[in-house]
Steps between C-alpha positions, in 0.01 A plus 500: 500500500789588737755227570414469872135456418584227247694309766212539743248367248732212407552412867124508562440264208777256597427495876236220482730287286776536756280366778369218281859400421598498867211272577607262224865499605398430859296199389787377285734518799261296710468238226877474466539466877246216504677324213833533679351351815363204304840438340666517840259245646558260210876537535476418871291190421752370248811572705695175535705583808 
């Protein structure tokens, strides 16, 4: 199999995994943002000044 064809086949096989990973990373970012917001709210509640 020629080298270019190997890369094409490899890219075709990995393409769905790439999109699945992006979806997961996006969800992780949203979760981290929500956790940061919760920590910020608690810090504001406990501020003594």
